[in-house]
C-alpha positions, 0 to 999 in steps of 0.5 A: 499499499505504500509504494501504491501509495508513492507511486499515486503521489508520483504522478499526481506531481508529475502530472500537476507539473505537466499541467502548469506548463501547458496552463501557462502557455496556452494564457501567455500566448493569448492576443492582447498586451496587459499593460496596455489594456491595464493603462487603457488605449491612449497610453503611450508606447514609452508608458506601455513599456515602462507598465510591461518592465514592471509587470516583468512581461518583458522577461523571458517565457523560462523565466516568468514561468519559474517565477511562477510555480516558484510563488505558487509552492509558496503559496504567493500566487502573484500580483492581479495585473489591473489592481496590482493586489496579492491574487491568493486571498481573493483566490482562496476566500471565493473557493471556499464559497466554490466548495461549499456548493460543490460539497454539499451538490455532492451530497445532494447526488449521492442521497438521490443517485444510491437510493433510487439506483439501488432500488431502479435496479431490485424493481427494474422490470416494475413501473416504479423501476421503469418510472425511476430510470425514465426520470434519470434519463431526463436529469441527463438532458437537463443543464445545470444552468436550465436547472437553476432557472427553473428551481428559481421559478418554481421556489423563489419567484413564484412558492418565495421560500428559498432566495433566487441569488447572493450569499451568505456566509456560514459565520453569519448565520446557519438559516441564511447559509442554507438559505442561498446554499440550497437552491446552487446545491439542487441545481448541480446535484441533482443533474450529476445526481441523474447521471449517477442513479445510471451507474450505482443501477448497472453496478447493482443489476451486474451483483445480482447476477453474481454467483457467490449472490445466488449461493447467500439466498441458497443459506437463507437469505433473502435478495434483498437482505443478500445484495445489502450484506453482500452486493453492495460493496462489490458495486461501491467499486466504480461507483465510487470511480464514476463518483470521484469524475462526477466531483471534478464534473462539479468543480468545473460545472459550478463556473456556470450555476455560481454566475446564474445564482449570483454566488461569489465562487471561484468560478464567477471569478474567473468570469469577471476576470477573464472579462477583464482580462486580468491573465495574472489571476485567471492563469492562478485560478485555471492552475487552483482549478487544475489542482484540485480536479488532480488532486480528486483522482489521486483520492478517488484512486487511493480510496478506489485500492481501498474498497476492492482488495484485487486492487489492494494485491495488485499493489 
């Protein structure tokens, strides 16, 4: 297990290094001069040249990349081209909001997917099983932003139960925090829960026909008892891998949903900085998102190994 952990950490480090090169290269070749954008179109060529020097843009690309990576390793993500303020504190403040939304959405997805997926598999020939399968297909077809608009229309506009937009930190009051968190979490979680329901159903169906479950039933267990006692753990192996991918999808999908609900998360910050052409901050935000996705994949790989004895034996 220790060797497997070291191997996974090595893959994580190499992938993160390659991703940093790719992010830096792609954002460096985008058209537009940050110095010209910061000063405005009325600035003279001499003023733009001085601004480029002040921003460090006249240094060679490998020097700028090295300074950026070295700063990130020490918690310094550089300064904004527009405000000249450190971008790290703002990014981490917004990241906390995004993690609340993504975490709550994942809870919603699991609460929806696990019972409904198991029920759809056990009662696959019954009307309720067919209904769950049909509803999950509909949920897959609905984009998260459209689900958000529909939820706002019903629960905020028509019923007036929940606020349609905004945000309140937990420290300012749990009631207000939950009221602002509910609709974004539902918009993300219900759509991803529909996708996960299909995987849970498929995984449980595969286990229902396994020989070990027939043996357990021959020893006196009911089908439900055999599934609960022996089958769900094996069915969880592929579901854990898919859930990890879904969590990464939620992290990226939060960019759009935060805009719909005016949530001051990392996604909203990214869109704002893209529109302002503040490439220094965009670069750091994208890298943080990439690192979060890579970290999620690392955790899923380790959980996959811990759950499946065959993976531990192979390791």
